[in-house]
N, C-alpha and C positions, 0 to 999 in steps of 0.2 A: 185533723183526725189522728189518732194514734197509729203508729206503724204496726203492721201485721207481724206477729212474732215469727212467722215463717220467712219473712223477707231477710235478705242478707244485710249486714250491718251498714253497707254503703247506700242502700236504697231507702229513701224516706217518702212517705205518702205526700203527694203534692197538694198544695192548696187548691189548684185548678188542674183537673185531669185532662183538660183540653190544650193547655199551654205547651208551646214548643220551647225546649231548652236551646238557646241561641248557639251555644258552643257545639251542639250535637247535630242540629238540623241544617240543611242547606241555607246559605245566606239568602235572605229575602223571602223565605217561606212565610205565608200569612194565611189568614182566613177571610173569606168574604162575609158579608152581613148575614148570609144564611148558614154560615158555619162550615162551608166547604173549603178545604185547603187549596191554596194556589202555589204551584211550584214553577219557577221560571215564567211566571205570568200565565200559566195554564191551569185551569180548574181540574181537580182530580176527577170529578165526575165525568168531565169530557174525555179525559184520558182513558178511563175505564170503558166508556161507551165506544170509543174509537178502537181500542186495542185489547180490551178484556184484561183479566187478571189470571195468574200472577203477571206482574209487569215490572221490569227494571226501568227506572226513570233517571236520566242523567241531566243535570243542569249544566248546559254547555258553558254558560258564562262563568260559573263557579270553577269548572275545570281550567278554563283559560286563565282566570284570575289567579288561581293557586299556582299554576305552572309559572306564570310571570312573577309571582311573589317569591317563589322558591329560587328562581334564577337570580333575581335581584338580591335576595338575602345573601346568597353565597358569593356572588360576584362583588358586591359591596364590601362584605366582610374581608375577603381576601385581597381586594385592592388596597385596603387599609394597611395590610402587611406586605405590600409590594409584590404580589403575585396574582395569578388569575385562577378562576375556578370554572369548571365545566360541569353541567348538570345533565345527566342522562335520566330520562323517564323509564322506570322499570316496567316494561311491557307486561310482565307476568301478572301485575295487579289487575289490569283490564286493557285489552288491546283490540281495537277495530281500526279500520282504515280512517274513519272519521276522527277518532281520538288521536290517532297518530298524527293527523294533520293539525289538530288543535295544539298539541304540545310542541310540535316542531315550529309552528307559526309563532309560538311564544318564545322561541329561541333555544329549545331543549334538543338534545340528542336523544336517542332511544336505545335502551338495552334490551336485547332479545335473548331468549333462552332455548330456542329450538328452530328447526327448519321451518315449521309452520309459522311461528312468530316473525321470522325473517321474511317469509312470503307476504304476510300481511303488511308489514312496514314498507316493503318494496311496492306492493299493490297500491299503497297510499301515495306513492310518488316520493317517498323519503329518500334523500341522497344516501346511498349505501355507505359513503365515507363518514356519515354521522351516526352510524350504527355500531354497537358493540355486541359481540356474541359470547354468551356465557354457557355454562353447562358442565356437569361433572362427567358426562358420558356422551359427548358429542359424537355422532356417527361420522364415518369417513365421508359419507355423502353430504352431510351438513357442513363439515369443514370445507370440502371441495366447493360447494355452492357459495359459501360465504366468501371465499377467496376469489372465486370466479366473478362475483358481482362487485367486488371491491369493498367489502366491509372494513370499516375503519380500524377496529381492534378486535382481536380474539383473546379471550381470557383463558390461558392455559391452566388446567385444573389438576394435572398429574404429569409425572415424568413421561409416561407413554405418549401423551399428546404432543410432546415436543417434536418427536420424529414424524408424527402424522401430519401436523400442521406444516412442518418443513417440507415434507414430501409433496403435499398439495401445492404449496407456494412454488416449489421448483417446477412442478408440472404446468403451472400457469405462467411461469416466467415472472413472478411477482416477488417483491419483498413485503412480507406481511408484518404489520405492527402487532405485537403481542404484549399482554400483561401476564404476570404470574400470580395466581391466587394463593394466599398463604393463610394459615390459621394462627392468629395472634394469641390465642388463649383467653381472649376477653369475650364474655357472654353478657349481653345486655338485654333487659326486658323492663318495660315501663320505667320506673324511677330507680331501679337497682341494677348493679352489674357485678359480675364475678370474674376475677382474673385468676387463671390457673396456669400451670406449666404446660399442660397438654390438653388437646381436645379430641374427643372421640366422635367424629362425624365424617360424613362422606365428602364434604367439600374441601378443596385446597390441599396444600402440602404443609408440612411442619415448617415453622419459621426457621428452625435450625438448618433445614435443607435448602433454603432459598439461595444462598451464595453458590452452592454447587450446581443447582439447576439453572440459575441465570447464566453461569459460565457455559453450560451445555447449550442453552438457547443461543448465546452469542457465537457459538462455534458453527452455527448454520448460517450460510450467506443469505438464505431466503427469509430469515427472521430478524426483526428489529425489536429488541427489548425496550419497552417504554416505561415500565414501572411495575410496582407491586400493587396488588389488589386484595382487599379483605372485606368481610361483611360480618358484623358482630351480633346480629339478631334483628328482631322485628318488634314493632309497636314500642319503640324506645321514647321515653318522655324527657330525658335529660341529656346533657353533654358529657358527663363523666366517663361513660364507656367509650365514646369516640375519642376523648382526650387520652385515655390510657392506651387505647389501641394505636393511636397516632404516635405516641411516645415510643412504643415498642417498635413500630415500623421504621421510624426515623433512624434508629441505631443501625438497622440492617441496610436501609437506604444509603446511609453514609458510607458503609463499607463497599457497597456495590459501585459507588462512584469511582472507586479506584480502578475498576475494570472497564469503564466506559460511561457514557452519558445515561442518566436516569431522569428523564424530563418530567415524569408524572408520578402521582401517588393517588390511588383510588381508595377512598374510605368507605365505599358502599352506601347503603341506605338503611331503611328500617325506622324512619322517623314516625312517631306515634300520632294518633288522632283521638278525639273524644268520641267514644261510642255511647257513653252514659254520662250522667251529671256528675259522677264521681271522678271521671278522668280529667286530669289537668296536665296535658303535655306542655312542654316549654314552647314559647313562641319560636318559630323557625329563625327569625332574625337574631334572637338571643343565643340560640344554639350555634348558629353559624359564627357569630362573633367569638364565642367561647372556644370553639374548635380552632378557629384561625389564630387566636392568641396563643393557645397551647402549642400548635404546630410551629408557629413562628419562634416561640421560646425554645423549643426542642432543636430546631434547625440552627438557631444561634448558638446554643450550647454545643452542638456538634460541629460548628463552624462550617456549615454547608449552605448553599443557596436554597431558598424555598422552591419546591417544584410546583408545577401546575397541579392543582388538586381537583379531583373529580368526585362526584356524589351521585347516588342512584335512587332518588325517591320515587315511589310509585303510589302507595297507599295514601300518602299525604296529599297528593294532587287529585286523585280521582275518588278516593273514599268518601270524603264529606259531600261530594257533589251528587251522590247516588241515594235514592230511596227505592224500596221495593213495595209495590202495592199488592195487597191480598184482599180477598173477600172472605168474610167470616161465615163459617158454616154452623158447626155445633159448639155450644158452650156447655160446660159440665162442672158444677161445684164439687170439690172433693174435700171432705171433712178429715182433718188430721189432728195429731197431738203434738204440740210444741213444748216439750219438757213439762208435761203435765197441764198445759193450758190448751183448751180446745181452740182450734184455728181452722180456717178454710182458705183454700186456694181455688180460684176459678180457672179452669182450663178453657182456652179459646182456640178452637181449631180453624185453620185457614186452608185455602186451596193450593198451597204450595208446601214448602218444607225443606228437608235436607237436600233435595235434588237441586234447589236453586240457592240454598245457603248452607253449605256444609260446615262452616266454621264453628257453630256451637257444638256440633257432634264431634268434630275433629279436635278442637282446642278448648272447649268449654267457654267459648267467646260470649260476652254479654252484649246485648243490643238494647235499643230504646224503641218504643212503639207508641203510636197515637191513632185514635179514630180520626179519619180525615174526610169522611163523607158528611159529617155533621158535628155539632157540638152537643154536649149533654150536661144537664145540671146535676146528674146523679153523683153520689159520693164515690170517690175512687176506691177500688178494691184491688187486692193483689191478684195478678193473673200470671199464667204461664201460657205463652202463645205456642201452640203445637202445630206440626204439619200433618199431612194426610197420609204419610207413608206407613207401611206395615213394619214399624220399628219403634220400640219404646224410647229410643234416644233421639227421635225425630222432633227436636225442639228448636223453634226459631228464636224465641226470646225467653230466657229462663225465668226472669223476674221483672215485673213491671206493674205499675198501677194504672188501670184504665177505669173509666166510668162503669159503675155496676150494671148499667143497662145495656152493655155491649151485647149485640145480638146478631142473628143471622142476617146477612145482607149488608152489614156495615163494611165499609172499606177501611182496612187497617194499613198504615204505612210503617215500615221499619226503616230507621235512619242509618246513614253511613254505610250503605251496602254497595258503594261504587267499586270497591276493591275486593277482589278474590271471590266474590259471590258468583258472578257470571263465569269467571275463569275456572272455578272449581265445580261448575254445575254438571249434572249427570241426568240420565234417563231412568233412574231407579224407579221401579214399579211401572215402567213404561210411561212416565210422565214426560210430555214434550217440554223442552227448555223454553222459557219465556222469551219474548221479544225484548229488545233494548230500544227505548225511545229517548231521543234528545229533546229537551225543551229549552226555549230561549226567546225572550221578548214576546211572550204571548203566543208563540207558535210551537208545534210539536212535529217531529218527523221520526220515522223508524230508521234506526241506523244498523240494527241487526234483526233480521226477520226471526220471528218465533217459529218453533217447530209445530207440526201437527202430528197426530197419530199416523196419518198416511206417510209422512216423512220417515217415521220409524219403521213402518212396514216395508218401505222401499228397500231398506237394507237387509230385510229378512228374505233371503232368496226363495225359501220354501213357500212364501206367501205370494210370490209374483206369478202372474199368469204365464203359462209356458209358451203361449203363442207370441207374446209381446216381449218377454224377457226370460228365455230359457235358462235354467240353472246350469252352471258350468260343472261338468263332471270330468275328472281326470283319472285314468287308470294307471296305477303304479305297480309295476312288476315286483318291486322290492317290498311292497306292502300289500299283498293280496287281501281281498275281502274274506269274510268268514267262510263262504261256500268254497272259494278256491283253496283256502287252507285245508278245509275238510277233505277236498278231493285229493290234494297232495298227500295228506296223511293216510288216506285210504290206499292210495297207490303204493305207498312205501311199505305197507304191511305184507 
């Protein structure tokens, strides 16, 4: 069938509106003879019956396999150039105690970016020495807790943090390993990158300031400088940006060796995945080989030994393993004009939205969707999957082709939602956040409990019964209420 003129150039009408694009959907997803999709060996209709929708579903086997694949890709690539690589799972993508165990059992370390993420990793039983703490504004309490439990490395993000980390290390009688985050001027996104002299962003310090700040770090007995750290972007499809960033870092790394050892170099994460049929990220093995070769060549040119190299993938590991299930409510055809040609888009509204997937509203992110409760012989039509929030920007999937008979009660799945969807979820319009269910080998189990409206009301102290949970009231002499203020004003007259 011809493409709808309202569709973006990259999206084409499929021959079969029921088919799953292998690069986008979790490995092993299939349909039964009655058309119901099966994820991790579990039928979608069983998941909906047991847990309701919206529902985040994670294929445990896919997470474990991708974690192992990434670790092997980087360790193999850097062994070929006679050094080693360490892989940290970026917890910000999705972190629960179960996922923390899956990735550490695959041999990965974990990068956390707050006291809360640190607490989750520790609750999972992860060795604190295998954790790294990030953040541009780490509180003193977060720094203190990290050092107290023995976090492996802290990434220093500003000059002010040097003294704060040193003070906490001294208080605990520890020598804390630290990295210094720098801005290399390289920005990467999908298949393109831009190299500039300066970066206007909140993270890190200017590369030109690195030598001075490392000298300051080394002046503190309680700090051990282990290397530079950078992060050049997200959803990166190729190796060129990493290669350029590595080349810039090696020049500074070489000069820092004159003042002491620099055993590591952390090149960050941001490796891209396929959200749609148009996305073609590099294989992680090819990307790892390319970065290893460039780094080896730069170190040889600078006549310095190759350091241990670290990477921090998150989305690449957990993103492809996740799907979100929704139930269709209202469908609404909208007639439009496409440069003089009459055209129609079908709006398909579901029982979730921007509260469980903020990325389309925040970044204009594209996703893929399929009806998973049945198959349909109907011709595919252009749809826009919308959420139920009171917001015109509440779009889950901007552009997709689904069977024309999509209707109330159909279960819709959105692919590649394992990363950043649950992490960015909210209670907008007082919608409870959905549960997270892990599937594997034909079994399912809840790994994060979904919220209820009662859960939300528990936090609203005005809604709690006074006899069981009285509201806390504090009187503040420095900030009297309106009646007290009025009395004082009257007495002053």
